[in-house]
C-alpha atoms as one frame of an Amber mdcrd trajectory, in Angstrom:
protein
 -78.465 -88.935 -26.199 -80.107 -85.525 -26.707 -80.198 -85.540 -23.294 -75.832
 -85.714 -23.792 -76.329 -83.057 -26.100 -77.990 -80.623 -24.264 -75.931 -81.040
 -21.439 -72.664 -80.804 -23.566 -74.596 -77.788 -25.394 -75.390 -76.049 -21.826
 -71.262 -77.177 -20.093 -70.439 -75.190 -23.448 -72.723 -72.163 -22.866 -71.875
 -71.771 -19.152 -67.423 -72.323 -20.043 -68.369 -69.320 -22.765 -70.701 -67.101
 -20.165 -67.421 -67.858 -17.444 -65.118 -67.206 -19.917 -67.187 -64.161 -21.055
 -66.965 -63.105 -17.773 -63.317 -63.673 -17.043 -62.065 -62.036 -20.015 -64.497
 -58.959 -19.323 -63.184 -58.614 -15.672 -59.501 -59.381 -17.367 -60.383 -56.642
 -19.310 -61.395 -54.200 -16.898 -59.056 -54.987 -15.008 -56.105 -54.290 -17.482
 -57.944 -50.771 -18.141 -58.129 -50.135 -14.290 -54.247 -51.057 -13.802 -53.706
 -49.034 -17.386 -55.656 -46.145 -15.850 -53.855 -46.024 -12.306 -50.071 -46.077
 -14.285 -51.172 -43.430 -16.560 -52.359 -41.474 -13.862 -49.216 -41.939 -12.048
 -47.377 -41.466 -15.573 -48.731 -38.210 -15.757 -47.845 -37.324 -11.882 -44.483
 -37.775 -12.196 -44.438 -36.026 -15.652 -45.944 -33.343 -13.748 -43.763 -33.518
 -11.011 -40.647 -33.509 -13.291 -42.185 -30.980 -15.386 -42.617 -28.179 -11.902
 -39.115 -29.392 -10.993 -37.501 -28.961 -13.952 -39.082 -25.355 -14.333 -38.424
 -24.531 -11.066 -34.961 -25.596 -11.641 -34.801 -23.468 -14.764 -36.082 -20.292
 -12.930 -33.498 -20.659 -10.297 -31.133 -21.237 -12.989 -31.678 -17.929 -14.907
 -31.993 -15.891 -11.863 -28.284 -17.359 -10.765 -27.304 -16.902 -14.274 -29.011
 -12.514 -14.097 -27.373 -12.465 -10.788 -23.850 -13.482 -11.272 -24.154 -11.177
 -14.400 -25.368  -7.831 -12.661 -22.794  -9.073 -10.302 -19.927  -9.202 -12.756
 -21.349  -5.655 -14.343 -21.613  -3.414 -11.040 -17.961  -4.948 -10.024 -17.088
  -3.894 -13.427 -18.363  -0.519 -12.902 -16.747  -0.435  -9.380 -13.651  -0.546
 -10.924 -14.164   1.852 -13.942 -15.033   4.329 -11.431 -11.618   3.767  -9.024
 -10.065   3.571 -12.209 -11.271   7.168 -12.655 -10.912   8.640  -8.987  -7.182
   6.948  -8.876  -6.579   9.439 -12.042  -8.193  12.452 -10.683  -5.723  12.132
  -7.494  -3.212  11.090  -9.781  -3.803  14.264 -11.659  -3.656  16.429  -8.188
  -0.051  14.881  -7.248   0.733  15.728 -10.538  -0.446  19.616 -10.665   0.697
  20.234  -7.038   4.644  18.990  -8.594   4.105  21.336 -11.335   3.645  24.764
  -9.015   5.486  27.773  -9.442   8.553  28.073  -7.385   6.791  30.756  -4.844
   3.728  28.425  -4.567   6.216  25.840  -3.754   8.820  28.133  -1.093   4.946
  29.050   0.356   3.912  25.828   0.959   7.172  24.818   2.622   7.406  27.460
   4.599   3.195  27.438   5.951   4.021  23.614   6.474   7.820  24.184   8.612
   5.996  27.253  10.469   3.065  25.454  11.344   4.871  21.965  12.348   5.797
  21.272  15.979   9.380  20.518  15.601  12.504  21.547  17.917  16.268  20.829
  16.902  17.983  20.195  14.096  16.048  19.112  10.920  17.287  18.256   7.473
  15.378  19.776   4.821  14.906  17.131   2.092  14.318  18.132  -1.471  13.818
  16.782  -4.927  15.687  17.899  -7.736  13.513  20.502  -8.728  13.119  21.303
  -5.127  16.668  22.132  -4.736  16.661  24.466  -7.820  14.431  26.835  -5.756
  14.741  26.300  -2.214  17.833  27.967  -1.460  20.034  28.710   1.465  18.788
  32.015   1.670  15.341  31.012   2.026  15.701  28.361   4.648  17.630  31.210
   6.673  13.988  33.411   6.636  12.246  30.108   7.866  14.954  29.552  10.541
  14.916  33.148  11.340  10.880  32.958  11.909  11.085  29.711  14.047  13.209
  31.610  16.333  15.974  29.390  17.476  13.125  26.648  18.327  14.483  24.522
  15.485  17.159  24.934  12.720  16.511  24.013   9.193  19.189  22.543   6.923
  18.789  21.727   3.242  20.002  18.196   2.988  22.702  17.497   0.476  21.317
  13.791  -0.875  17.986  14.570  -3.238  15.053  12.174  -3.550  12.762  10.397
  -5.951   9.632  12.147  -5.796   7.553  14.739  -7.364   6.907  17.178  -5.238
   6.849  19.089  -1.555   9.650  18.000   1.149  10.593  15.832   4.159  11.466
  16.991   6.852  14.566  14.417   8.955  15.995  14.347  12.263  17.587  11.218
  13.672  16.007   8.942  11.192  12.695  10.505  11.940  10.721  11.039   8.757
   7.964  13.909   8.346   6.532  13.205   5.436   5.175  15.901   2.875   5.779
  15.249  -0.413   2.749  15.885  -2.152   2.440  12.501  -3.049   2.193  11.225
   0.635  -0.143  14.223   1.284  -2.717  13.075  -1.536  -2.399   9.962  -0.652
  -3.758  10.339   3.436  -6.439  12.620   2.225  -7.475   9.945  -0.425  -9.595
   7.804   1.814 -11.388  11.008   3.641 -12.140  12.076  -0.093 -12.475   9.758
  -1.821 -16.157   9.313  -1.257 -16.428  13.019  -2.033 -15.139  12.925  -5.216
 -17.300   9.686  -6.260 -20.158  12.223  -5.519 -19.646  14.745  -7.448 -17.803
  12.622 -10.316 -20.592  10.581 -10.610 -24.017  11.741  -8.909
């Protein structure tokens, strides 16, 4: 019976030893799996954080870039407004010229324009007060029959200068038209003077 007890005891010891080995192996396997999964999780976390940082930096850059573009556009708009005001002031000052200056302008422009035949001189209400038939006769004499200027009965609504018209074709020498025609060419120069 003692053999049976010894045998049973030996079987139980072997079983306990195998159990300990199996439990140890299972514990080691569990630890390996947990370690591997923790490393994978850390790697995924690191990748996600890197992506989030890149996205945040990119978003920040877009926001800053958008704000800079908006500020630049507002600055350009303000500069354009100032430039427009400069040209508007020019038209206003030209329109407030003296009667003698207006006469000098009308005479010089007409004599330096290639015209022929009968031309209607179209004026605004202020121009009609200054330019009279005697003045037009002086211009006609200087034109030496190349062209004949006559004051049109009607007035037009412009701020200053004049229009020459023949057979429906107009040569616009109003101050608004003249300033507008040089505006594109001078805008860069005006901007340089104003904002440098």
